[in-house]
C-alpha positions in Angstrom: -30.5 -27.0 0.8 -28.7 -26.6 -2.4 -25.1 -26.5 -2.2 -23.4 -23.1 -4.1 -21.6 -23.7 -6.2 -17.9 -22.1 -6.1 -15.7 -21.4 -9.2 -11.9 -21.3 -7.4 -8.6 -20.1 -10.2 -5.6 -20.9 -8.7 -2.3 -21.6 -10.3 -0.4 -23.0 -7.6 -1.3 -27.0 -7.0 -0.7 -27.4 -3.7 -2.9 -23.6 -3.1 -5.8 -24.9 -5.2 -6.3 -28.4 -3.7 -5.9 -26.5 0.3 -8.7 -24.3 -0.6 -10.5 -26.6 -2.4 -11.0 -28.5 0.7 -11.1 -25.8 2.9 -14.2 -24.9 0.3 -15.8 -28.0 0.2 -15.5 -28.8 4.5 -17.4 -25.3 4.6 -20.4 -26.8 2.9 -19.6 -25.1 -0.8 -19.5 -27.5 -4.2 -16.0 -26.6 -6.0 -15.0 -26.3 -10.2 -11.7 -25.6 -9.1 -9.0 -24.6 -11.9 -5.3 -23.4 -12.6 -5.5 -21.3 -15.3 -8.1 -18.9 -16.7 -8.8 -20.0 -19.8 -10.5 -23.0 -18.3 -12.5 -21.0 -15.7 -14.0 -18.6 -17.9 -15.1 -21.8 -20.6 -16.7 -23.0 -17.6 -18.3 -19.5 -16.7 -19.7 -19.8 -20.4 -21.3 -23.3 -19.7 -24.9 -23.0 -19.2 -25.6 -26.1 -17.8 -23.5 -24.9 -14.9 -24.3 -22.7 -12.6 -21.8 -20.9 -10.7 -23.0 -19.0 -7.2 -19.4 -17.0 -6.6 -15.8 -16.7 -7.9 -12.6 -17.0 -6.1 -9.2 -16.2 -8.0 -5.7 -15.5 -7.8 -4.7 -12.2 -10.1 -1.7 -13.6 -11.4 -1.4 -16.7 -13.1 1.1 -18.5 -14.7 -0.7 -18.8 -18.2 -0.3 -15.0 -17.9 -3.9 -14.5 -20.1 -6.2 -14.7 -19.1 -5.8 -13.7 -15.7 -7.8 -13.6 -12.7 -9.0 -10.0 -13.3 -10.4 -10.9 -16.8 -12.2 -13.9 -15.2 -13.9 -12.0 -12.5 -14.7 -9.1 -15.3 -16.2 -11.9 -17.7 -18.2 -13.3 -14.4 -19.6 -9.9 -13.5 -20.3 -9.8 -17.7 -22.3 -12.9 -17.3 -24.1 -12.3 -13.7 -23.4 -8.6 -12.8 -24.4 -9.5 -9.2 -22.0 -12.5 -9.0 -19.8 -12.4 -6.0 -15.7 -12.6 -6.4 -12.8 -12.5 -3.9 -9.5 -12.0 -5.7 -6.6 -13.5 -3.4 -2.9 -12.7 -4.3 0.7 -13.1 -3.2 1.5 -9.4 -5.1 -2.0 -8.2 -6.8 -3.5 -6.1 -4.0 -2.6 -2.8 -4.9 -3.9 -3.4 -8.4 -7.1 -4.1 -7.2 -8.7 -0.6 -6.9 -7.9 -0.2 -10.7 -8.6 -3.5 -11.6 -11.0 -5.3 -9.2 -14.5 -5.5 -9.9 -16.9 -3.6 -7.5 -18.1 -4.7 -4.7 -14.9 -7.3 -4.0 -12.8 -8.3 -1.3 -8.7 -8.4 -2.1 -7.4 -11.0 0.2 -3.3 -10.8 0.3 -1.7 -14.0 0.5 -0.8 -15.6 2.9 -3.8 -16.0 4.8 -5.7 -18.1 6.7 -8.2 -20.3 4.9 -11.2 -19.2 7.9 -10.5 -15.4 6.3 -11.4 -17.0 2.6 -14.5 -18.8 3.7 -15.8 -16.2 5.4 -15.2 -13.5 2.3 -17.2 -15.4 -0.1 -19.8 -16.0 2.7 -20.0 -12.9 3.7 -20.4 -11.9 -0.5 -23.2 -14.5 -1.0 -25.2 -13.8 2.0 -25.4 -9.7 1.2 -26.5 -10.8 -2.1 -29.2 -12.9 -0.7 -30.4 -10.0 1.0 -30.4 -7.6 -1.4 -32.1 -10.1 -3.8 -35.3 -9.0 -5.6 -36.5 -12.5 -4.2 -35.8 -12.5 -0.8 -38.4 -11.3 2.1 
């Protein structure tokens, strides 16, 4: 079975390492970025197939933020699973978040993040026209 690649965006270095480790230990391949511009460049790279996005919404470099990363991901793939993580952006999720996404307010337990992305990936495979 092929590993699913998760695009992870988190500007806090220690959290980025912790999140990447948790995802890798759960069987995902991870592309980790600390800013939105690099993440978007990776999404647009035709050699890379991203299966899901986990992004902080407020990034230190400010633009593009996690909301924009998710919007670009959905432009590329309208079914892209998206999990937002934020210490203070949850209130903006209804207006700025993409549909059928999940918001995890920080702090959260690592299993919550793994469950959230796995749930969205499973829903995608169930709704896929190629599924039986």
